[in-house]
Every structure is written in structure tokens, then in C-alpha cells.
Backbone bond lengths (Angstrom), bond angles and torsions (degrees), N, CA, C in turn:
res aa  C-N    CA-C-N  psi(-1)  N-CA   C-N-CA  omega(-1)  CA-C   N-CA-C  phi
1 M - - - 1.447 - - 1.563 109.04 -
2 S 1.299 114.48 135.50 1.452 119.56 -174.26 1.566 109.28 -74.04
3 Q 1.288 115.02 159.59 1.467 121.00 178.77 1.538 111.37 -62.77
4 A 1.324 115.22 -34.67 1.583 118.62 -178.93 1.510 106.35 -71.08
5 R 1.345 118.71 -37.21 1.455 121.21 -176.74 1.575 107.08 -69.10
6 I 1.393 118.74 -42.55 1.443 117.85 178.18 1.464 114.91 -63.73
7 L 1.357 118.71 -38.20 1.534 122.79 172.82 1.483 110.42 -61.44
8 L 1.344 118.24 -44.34 1.497 119.76 179.62 1.527 111.13 -62.86
9 T 1.314 119.52 -39.39 1.410 126.29 179.99 1.501 108.86 -65.30
10 R 1.337 118.27 -47.35 1.493 121.92 179.05 1.525 110.99 -61.67
11 R 1.342 117.40 -41.38 1.450 119.92 178.94 1.538 111.67 -64.97
12 L 1.369 116.76 -43.33 1.429 121.69 176.62 1.494 110.39 -58.68
13 L 1.332 118.89 -49.89 1.446 121.30 178.62 1.566 112.92 -60.42
14 A 1.287 115.45 -42.45 1.484 117.93 177.88 1.511 111.26 -65.41
15 S 1.317 118.26 -35.88 1.519 120.63 175.72 1.531 110.68 -65.34
16 M 1.326 116.37 -40.93 1.432 119.59 -179.36 1.508 110.86 -64.23
17 F 1.319 120.29 -45.52 1.424 126.36 179.84 1.532 110.29 -62.82
18 A 1.335 115.98 -42.07 1.441 118.67 178.98 1.486 112.78 -65.14
19 A 1.373 117.58 -37.60 1.439 120.91 176.87 1.490 111.61 -68.03
20 L 1.307 116.89 -39.91 1.453 124.61 176.95 1.506 112.12 -55.55
21 F 1.362 116.31 -50.94 1.416 121.49 176.92 1.490 113.56 -64.63
22 A 1.286 120.30 -31.06 1.468 125.46 -178.28 1.514 110.46 -71.51
23 V 1.318 117.76 -36.47 1.508 119.75 -175.59 1.506 114.12 -96.26
24 C 1.298 121.27 -15.64 1.430 121.42 -175.94 1.572 109.76 -93.20
25 P 1.228 118.00 115.03 1.445 120.98 -179.49 1.539 109.10 -64.53
26 G 1.313 118.09 136.32 1.426 121.62 179.46 1.510 115.33 82.60
27 A 1.324 116.63 -2.16 1.441 120.68 -177.68 1.567 109.42 -70.53
28 H 1.284 116.17 -29.02 1.448 119.62 172.23 1.556 105.25 -133.96
29 A 1.290 112.49 131.26 1.498 118.74 -173.26 1.542 111.57 -73.64
30 Q 1.278 116.25 129.47 1.465 119.13 170.49 1.494 104.77 -87.56
31 T 1.308 115.14 146.96 1.427 121.22 175.98 1.572 111.78 -130.81
32 L 1.252 115.41 153.06 1.465 121.93 168.04 1.487 106.66 -122.85
33 P 1.346 117.18 148.77 1.455 116.80 177.58 1.512 110.78 -70.89
34 N 1.358 115.20 144.56 1.454 120.05 173.73 1.474 105.25 -91.06
35 E 1.327 116.89 87.99 1.496 122.25 176.88 1.505 107.96 -146.49
36 P 1.366 115.42 158.54 1.412 119.73 176.68 1.574 112.56 -64.33
37 V 1.310 115.71 149.61 1.396 121.38 173.32 1.573 108.97 -53.17
38 A 1.305 114.92 145.23 1.507 118.41 -177.53 1.541 111.63 -69.16
39 R 1.293 115.01 -33.22 1.498 118.15 -176.10 1.534 106.31 -133.70
40 L 1.380 114.57 129.13 1.441 119.10 172.88 1.540 106.28 -135.24
41 D 1.335 113.26 119.93 1.493 123.44 177.58 1.496 107.24 -75.88
42 M 1.321 117.15 98.71 1.569 120.46 -177.17 1.500 111.39 -58.61
43 A 1.294 120.46 -37.08 1.420 121.20 -178.18 1.538 109.92 -65.83
44 R 1.351 119.49 -37.92 1.386 120.24 175.97 1.500 116.08 -76.58
45 Y 1.274 115.07 -20.93 1.489 120.19 178.83 1.497 110.51 -78.70
46 M 1.321 119.54 -24.41 1.431 123.46 -179.26 1.574 109.19 -59.83
47 G 1.372 111.97 160.86 1.442 117.75 177.69 1.472 112.82 109.29
48 Q 1.336 118.12 -166.27 1.403 124.91 -178.06 1.511 113.50 -87.36
49 W 1.378 115.15 133.72 1.500 122.51 171.39 1.562 105.94 -125.34
50 H 1.360 112.07 139.62 1.438 117.95 177.93 1.582 103.68 -102.51
51 E 1.282 113.58 140.07 1.517 120.77 178.95 1.551 108.15 -81.61
52 I 1.284 117.90 117.88 1.431 123.83 179.00 1.542 108.31 -88.36
53 A 1.332 117.48 -42.23 1.491 121.32 -179.75 1.546 109.10 -158.41
54 H 1.299 115.02 159.78 1.444 121.04 177.82 1.493 111.69 -153.75
55 L 1.341 118.64 159.32 1.386 122.21 166.60 1.499 108.90 -80.99
56 P 1.345 122.62 138.54 1.445 122.74 -173.74 1.564 113.82 -56.63
57 L 1.313 111.27 140.12 1.450 118.62 179.76 1.525 113.94 -137.84
58 V 1.253 121.79 145.27 1.478 124.10 -176.07 1.545 108.36 -57.61
59 F 1.291 114.68 -46.76 1.494 118.84 -172.75 1.515 113.67 -74.37
60 Q 1.390 118.10 1.37 1.452 119.97 175.26 1.529 110.01 -114.29
61 R 1.358 119.31 5.76 1.433 119.61 -171.48 1.488 115.61 -63.24
62 Q 1.267 116.01 -23.05 1.556 122.29 179.67 1.596 109.07 -77.46
63 C 1.219 120.24 -16.69 1.509 125.48 -169.43 1.588 105.55 -81.64
64 V 1.368 113.73 129.28 1.440 120.24 174.81 1.476 114.66 -114.14
65 G 1.350 116.58 -10.54 1.476 121.30 -178.93 1.539 113.19 173.85
66 D 1.327 115.61 -179.80 1.425 123.13 177.69 1.497 112.95 45.19
67 I 1.323 116.36 50.18 1.480 121.77 179.21 1.500 109.73 -83.98
68 A 1.325 117.07 129.18 1.438 122.05 -177.44 1.536 111.00 -146.50
69 A 1.323 115.93 156.33 1.459 122.98 177.09 1.525 107.78 -127.73
70 Q 1.255 116.80 135.33 1.471 123.54 174.96 1.524 110.37 -114.73
71 Y 1.303 117.44 120.87 1.440 122.11 -176.46 1.480 109.73 -114.23
72 T 1.377 116.08 129.06 1.466 123.66 -176.07 1.563 111.31 -132.90
73 L 1.317 118.60 130.39 1.450 119.45 178.43 1.485 108.03 -64.19
74 A 1.365 112.68 137.15 1.472 119.39 176.43 1.544 106.42 -122.91
75 E 1.353 112.32 -164.38 1.495 116.60 179.53 1.491 112.51 -72.73
76 D 1.336 115.86 162.88 1.489 122.68 173.23 1.493 114.20 56.95
77 R 1.245 117.82 36.56 1.453 123.74 179.97 1.534 113.70 60.15
78 Q 1.339 115.45 21.90 1.387 118.52 177.33 1.532 111.66 -97.02
79 I 1.329 116.75 165.38 1.496 120.83 -174.61 1.485 107.79 -127.39
80 R 1.319 117.84 128.87 1.416 122.93 175.41 1.554 106.07 -78.73
81 V 1.348 118.35 131.25 1.475 124.34 -179.12 1.520 107.84 -119.21
82 A 1.280 114.62 122.39 1.467 119.04 173.84 1.536 110.15 -121.50
83 N 1.282 113.36 104.66 1.547 120.25 -179.19 1.520 107.08 -94.93
84 S 1.359 116.01 134.26 1.486 119.23 -179.66 1.488 109.98 -141.10
85 C 1.351 117.63 154.71 1.396 120.51 177.98 1.546 106.77 -153.81
86 R 1.363 116.86 166.60 1.483 125.18 174.74 1.497 104.99 -91.01
87 T 1.363 119.30 134.21 1.418 124.14 177.18 1.566 109.21 -97.24
88 A 1.349 115.79 175.82 1.459 119.08 -178.64 1.475 113.89 -64.03
89 D 1.325 121.69 -25.10 1.486 122.22 174.84 1.472 115.62 -87.62
90 G 1.324 116.07 6.83 1.488 122.80 176.02 1.499 114.61 87.75
91 S 1.333 120.54 -0.28 1.473 125.63 179.84 1.498 107.90 -84.24
92 R 1.336 113.70 165.99 1.502 121.27 176.70 1.504 108.03 -101.44
93 D 1.327 113.57 134.39 1.489 119.91 174.30 1.499 104.87 -111.91
94 T 1.356 116.97 130.68 1.481 124.89 -175.67 1.573 108.80 -127.06
95 A 1.304 114.82 133.59 1.458 120.52 172.62 1.512 105.72 -121.65
96 V 1.356 118.15 131.92 1.465 121.78 -178.78 1.533 107.17 -113.68
97 G 1.301 116.84 132.50 1.412 123.42 178.61 1.502 112.71 -142.16
98 M 1.343 116.25 -167.08 1.442 122.00 179.27 1.564 105.85 -134.39
99 A 1.347 114.61 148.86 1.424 124.23 170.78 1.462 112.40 -124.60
100 R 1.291 118.52 156.85 1.500 122.07 -178.12 1.563 107.61 -154.26
101 P 1.340 116.90 155.56 1.456 118.13 171.10 1.466 107.45 -59.03
102 D 1.374 116.44 148.35 1.469 120.33 -178.03 1.477 116.64 -81.82
103 G 1.412 118.42 -2.47 1.380 122.29 175.64 1.506 113.57 94.08
104 S 1.374 118.74 -7.36 1.480 123.29 -178.64 1.578 111.54 -78.69
105 G 1.332 117.31 -18.20 1.411 119.97 -175.55 1.534 111.50 86.60
106 R 1.284 118.91 -5.22 1.486 118.47 177.46 1.561 108.03 -81.95
107 G 1.301 119.78 125.33 1.458 125.77 -172.37 1.497 115.71 -46.98
108 G 1.312 118.88 -49.87 1.423 121.69 -174.03 1.477 115.06 -91.66
109 A 1.361 117.21 8.18 1.491 118.39 -179.73 1.550 110.21 -94.50
110 L 1.333 111.50 106.88 1.503 118.51 177.91 1.443 110.78 -118.17
111 Q 1.316 114.00 170.45 1.542 121.63 170.63 1.589 104.46 -126.71
112 V 1.294 115.91 147.58 1.438 121.76 175.74 1.472 109.67 -133.23
113 R 1.371 111.55 148.93 1.498 118.36 178.81 1.504 107.81 -139.38
114 F 1.307 117.30 140.56 1.501 122.65 172.66 1.551 108.72 -114.32
115 A 1.279 118.85 8.61 1.445 122.57 176.54 1.550 107.15 -77.25
116 P 1.370 117.65 158.34 1.498 118.93 -179.70 1.579 109.27 -58.47
117 R 1.348 110.97 150.83 1.501 118.48 -177.23 1.504 112.69 -52.19
118 W 1.334 116.80 -40.90 1.472 117.54 -179.08 1.469 116.01 -65.47
119 L 1.362 117.98 -10.42 1.478 121.81 174.44 1.590 111.47 -96.71
120 G 1.365 115.76 0.39 1.383 119.05 -175.56 1.514 115.86 -61.78
121 W 1.333 120.24 -18.86 1.455 121.85 177.96 1.528 112.37 -75.20
122 L 1.319 117.69 -14.40 1.511 120.01 178.89 1.501 110.22 -82.01
123 P 1.274 118.87 121.60 1.474 120.12 -174.32 1.517 113.63 -61.44
124 W 1.340 118.37 -32.44 1.505 119.33 -174.40 1.563 111.73 -74.83
125 V 1.318 119.94 -6.05 1.429 118.38 176.86 1.516 111.18 -84.83
126 W 1.364 115.82 -10.32 1.486 121.13 -179.31 1.569 108.42 -95.94
127 A 1.345 117.58 128.86 1.427 120.40 176.65 1.546 110.04 -112.57
128 D 1.345 112.83 148.18 1.478 116.34 179.31 1.544 111.78 -66.97
129 Y 1.279 115.08 137.71 1.478 124.87 176.82 1.501 107.09 -136.24
130 W 1.357 113.11 100.81 1.454 119.21 -173.32 1.554 107.14 -105.44
131 V 1.285 118.30 125.41 1.474 122.38 170.45 1.604 100.53 -85.57
132 V 1.376 115.49 107.94 1.409 119.52 -174.56 1.566 115.49 -98.73
133 D 1.387 113.29 -13.27 1.421 121.06 179.52 1.495 106.12 -156.63
134 I 1.325 114.38 137.53 1.516 118.24 179.39 1.524 106.84 -146.47
135 D 1.363 114.36 139.99 1.435 119.79 172.07 1.539 110.20 -66.71
136 P 1.346 117.11 140.51 1.470 118.65 176.82 1.527 116.02 -54.27
137 D 1.382 114.18 -26.96 1.442 118.67 177.44 1.528 114.17 -98.25
138 Y 1.339 116.59 8.14 1.402 124.49 176.38 1.581 110.40 61.05
139 R 1.372 114.58 38.12 1.473 121.28 178.01 1.569 110.11 -86.04
140 W 1.352 115.20 -32.12 1.468 121.22 177.78 1.574 109.04 -142.66
141 A 1.354 111.70 160.94 1.412 117.97 178.18 1.573 108.59 -148.53
142 V 1.306 114.13 152.30 1.488 117.37 173.23 1.561 105.22 -123.90
143 V 1.344 110.64 124.05 1.455 118.27 -178.50 1.541 110.01 -111.88
144 G 1.359 115.91 130.20 1.512 118.94 -179.52 1.555 107.36 -134.79
145 S 1.270 111.63 -153.82 1.477 123.19 -175.85 1.512 110.12 -151.80
146 P 1.354 117.74 158.84 1.456 120.29 179.85 1.529 108.94 -60.97
147 S 1.319 122.07 -35.03 1.448 124.19 -176.44 1.521 110.94 -74.57
148 R 1.310 119.07 -15.04 1.442 125.84 -171.75 1.553 115.83 61.76
149 K 1.321 115.07 19.27 1.480 120.79 178.07 1.526 110.51 -82.87
150 Y 1.371 118.06 -24.05 1.417 120.76 -176.65 1.496 110.36 -117.36
151 L 1.327 116.00 142.63 1.461 119.31 176.35 1.508 109.81 -158.60
152 W 1.255 117.30 130.40 1.505 126.75 174.19 1.522 109.64 -124.58
153 I 1.287 114.97 138.78 1.444 121.84 170.33 1.505 104.03 -109.53
154 L 1.380 115.47 121.79 1.508 118.70 -174.25 1.563 107.66 -119.46
155 S 1.330 113.76 154.70 1.447 119.34 176.51 1.516 109.98 -146.88
156 R 1.279 114.99 151.85 1.535 120.29 179.68 1.520 107.28 -69.34
157 S 1.330 117.30 -31.07 1.493 120.22 179.37 1.503 109.31 -98.91
158 P 1.355 116.76 160.37 1.488 118.95 -177.44 1.524 114.96 -77.01
159 S 1.279 117.53 0.96 1.418 122.83 176.30 1.561 111.44 -138.37
160 M 1.344 115.47 172.48 1.420 117.88 -178.73 1.528 107.32 -148.25
161 S 1.297 119.86 153.67 1.432 121.31 174.45 1.518 113.54 -71.00
162 R 1.285 116.45 145.14 1.468 118.25 -179.81 1.532 112.33 -58.62
163 A 1.365 114.41 -38.74 1.453 119.35 178.74 1.508 113.34 -62.99
164 Q 1.368 119.13 -42.79 1.454 123.16 175.20 1.452 112.51 -62.92
165 F 1.342 117.33 -44.95 1.460 122.89 179.74 1.568 110.83 -61.79
166 D 1.359 115.99 -46.11 1.474 119.96 179.96 1.544 109.82 -61.58
167 E 1.301 117.80 -38.81 1.475 120.34 175.95 1.473 112.21 -63.59
168 L 1.279 119.94 -44.30 1.461 122.77 -177.17 1.606 110.48 -69.89
169 V 1.306 115.67 -36.03 1.423 119.58 173.86 1.526 111.64 -61.89
170 A 1.333 114.61 -45.46 1.527 120.64 -177.98 1.519 106.27 -64.01
171 R 1.317 121.22 -41.15 1.384 122.70 -177.61 1.541 110.79 -67.91
172 A 1.320 119.22 -39.58 1.466 123.49 173.87 1.465 112.49 -60.52
173 K 1.331 115.76 -41.85 1.497 119.88 177.68 1.545 109.75 -63.08
174 M 1.328 115.45 -39.14 1.501 117.84 175.21 1.496 115.30 -64.68
175 R 1.383 117.38 -17.22 1.415 122.19 172.33 1.496 115.15 -89.27
176 G 1.380 115.37 -0.71 1.366 120.52 171.99 1.599 112.85 99.34
177 Y 1.304 117.98 10.42 1.497 121.99 177.22 1.541 106.32 -78.46
178 V 1.330 115.69 135.80 1.415 121.68 173.73 1.569 105.58 -95.85
179 L 1.325 116.52 116.33 1.468 120.27 -166.03 1.635 108.93 -114.02
180 D 1.324 116.58 22.25 1.454 117.11 179.24 1.485 111.25 -59.33
181 A 1.345 121.85 -31.70 1.449 124.15 -177.55 1.514 113.56 -101.19
182 L 1.331 115.61 14.44 1.490 121.13 -177.24 1.545 107.36 -59.71
183 Q 1.369 113.91 130.11 1.516 118.86 -179.34 1.499 106.70 -106.07
184 T 1.290 115.66 129.70 1.477 121.74 176.39 1.519 107.03 -88.34
185 D 1.312 116.71 129.11 1.484 121.17 -174.46 1.566 113.13 -113.57
186 A 1.301 115.94 1.33 1.475 117.62 -175.44 1.538 107.90 -147.00
187 P 1.241 115.48 161.78 1.507 121.94 178.19 1.499 111.44 -62.66
188 L 1.368 117.25 135.66 1.433 125.63 173.91 1.582 104.89 -108.94
189 L 1.282 112.95 121.02 1.459 123.07 -172.65 1.565 110.53 -92.79
């Protein structure tokens, strides 16, 4: 086989493989960085959010539905966080904490604590709370963490369209979140 023919064959094979990878979904993994959004308008983020889905957590094990979070601006650039849910006996369980910017200057990088205020000086009582995805109109948000152990899909309304939910799940997976245990907490329309 001549050198020209070998080069032509190699080019043809390379073109075929390139075309195959271009048309086969999943043949090359797309990724998104697992990082907080660069800009988060805190005033727009305030208010009530309904939990659509979450990765299981020990501190949410008593919750059976109607999971919501209320964010209110407080002093010193801090945010009052009131998480609530319906329990099996029909009562409401509420946990109140504080959130603050993490100091990195990244808009969606916050820290949250539910320990008493007098323990707030201890660094280990603060947990990372990263807004990793947000709707331009602040209708939905995806909250995660650097470790990818925590993930919440939030919405301003108590339900979400299946298409929107599937898109947010796909984007979270592209950020490296393993969502096999994701629990859906609200109706998907």
C-alpha cells in the first residue's frame, strides 16, 4: 500500500469517527462546572421557595410533604432561613437558621447554619449552600454543594413541569451530581 493511500485511509477513518461522535448522544460527555452562580440578586432570591426534589438528608427524614423555605433579609448581609415541612402526623416542623455570603465574592456561594446563634463563631456549624443554577426570572433554583452530596431543586410555585424538572436534573448530572436517590417532593405536571 502506498504512503498516499495509507494517509487517505487514516483521514477517512478519522473523519468517520469524528462524525460518529458528533451524531451519537452521550458519546462524549458534556460537563458543567459545579460552582455557584457568578451573580445572585439577594433581594430577588428572598421570599418563599417550594422544594420540588432533594437528595436524602438525615435532618429531613421527618418530612413527608409540603417542604418549603422562607428567606428574609436580616442584619449584616445575613439571611434568615425558615425551613418547614409537613410530618406524618400532619403537623408542621420548622427549623430556623441563618445564611450569609461565604466571603469568596462569588454571588451564589453562601453558608448556612441551624445551630444556635451563640455557636455561630465556630466554622464547622456553617455548611456550604451553593446556588448552582437559577432561572433569569427567579422562578426556580438549584442548590448544591462543593462535595455534591447535597442538592435541592426549588420553585416559586408548589409544582413544576416535568420538562423543566428533567432539564434541571440533566444539568445537575452534568455538574457531577449522582441523582439515583433523588426524592421528588412535589407534583410534576
